[in-house]
N, C-alpha and C positions, 0 to 999 in steps of 0.2 A: 256832670259831663253832658254835653249837648248830644242830641240824637245824631247829628252829622258827624261829630267827632267819634262817637261810639261806633257808628257804621264804618267809618274810615279805619278805625283800629281793628274791627272785625275782618274787614277785607284784607288789610295788610297781614294780619296774623294767619288768615286762611291761605293766602298766597305763600307765605313763608312755610307753613305746614305742608302745603302741597309740594313745594320745592324740596323740602327736607325729605318728604316721603318718597318722591321720585328718585332723588339722589341716593337715599338709603337703600331703596329697592335695587337700584342699578349696582351699587357697590356690593350688595349681598349676592346678587346673581353673578356678577363678574368674579367675585371671590370664590364662589362655588364652582364656577367653570374652570378656574385656574388650577384647582387641585386635580391630580390624576385620579379619575374616577375608578371605582372598583372594576368597572367594565373593561377599561383599558388594561389594567393589570391582569385581569382574567384572560383576556384575549392573548396577551403576549407571554404570560407566564404559566398558564394552566391548561390551555386547550391543545397543546402538542400540535401546533400548526406545521404543515408541511412547508418547505421552502417556497413553493408556488403560492400557497395561501398567505404566507408572510409578505411576499412581494406584492400581492394584490391588495392586502389590507394596508400596507405602508403607502401605496399609491392613493387609496381612499383617504387615509389620514392626512396626507399632504394636501389633497384638494380641500378637505374639510377645514384644515387649519387655516388655509388662505381665506376661505369664506367666513370662518369664525372671526378672524382678525379684522376683516372688513366690517362686519356687523358690530363688533365690539367698538371699533373706531366710530361708527355711526352713533352708537349709544353714548359714547363720551361726547361727541359733537352735540348731540341733542341735550345732554346735561349742561354743556356750556351755553347753548341757546337759552335753556331754562334759567340759568343763573343771570344771563344778560337781561332777559325779559322781566324777571322779578326785580332786578336792580333798576330797570328803567321805569317800570310802572308801579311797583309796590302794590300791585293788585292782581287779581286773577283775571288777567287780560286775555284777549284772543291770542296774543303772542305766547303767553304762558301755556295756554291750552294747546297751541300748535306744537310747542316744544315737548310737552308731555305726550302728545299723540305721536310725534316723531320717535320718541324714545320707545314707546309701547310697540310701535310698528317694527322697529329694529329688533327689539327683544323677542317679539313673536316670530319674526323671520329666523332669528337665531335658534329658537326652539324647534321650528320646522326643520331647519338644516341639521340640527342635532339628531332628530328622529330619523330623517332620511339617511344620515350617516350610519346610524345604528342598524337600520334595515339593510343598507348596502353591505355592511360588514357581515351580517347574518347570512347573506346569500353566498358568501365564500365558504361557509362552514359545512361540515358533514352533518348528518342528522344527529349523531351523538353529541358533537360539539355544540350544535344549535340548541339542544335541550338544556345544556349547562348555561349557555349564553342567555337563553330565554329566562331561566330562573333568576339569573343575576340582574337582568334588565327589570324584571318584575319587582324584585326586591328593592332595587335602586329607586324605582318610581313610587314605591309605596311606603318606604321607611321614613320615619320622622327624622329630619336633619338636625334637630336640636340636641 
């Protein structure tokens, strides 16, 4: 096999692997976000919220859901861009890198929004409720998802 052909094959395989990795990572993150987290269940089922707390948290959840949907749509659009870029160039082109960067940016923004949402919910809780909430958040962030 000639050097040029070997190099082309390496580039194509690298681009495909990058695309598969980005797509797989996106699907993994989106699947994890779709499941009702233990935190959501804890807040609604085990913290004995007052009606006022429930109302405030429901408002926070509605706002977060809208932001989350927007960012998830952005991640899906970035993946579509990535697929098109790989299909067009069959190489790790600037367009491939741009699509990956777009995806990573949206995923990072979603993570920030999620943390801000958790912190906003915590502000609604009493000190006793917050202690239980904090332990659940810590466990969720440190446990192995496998």
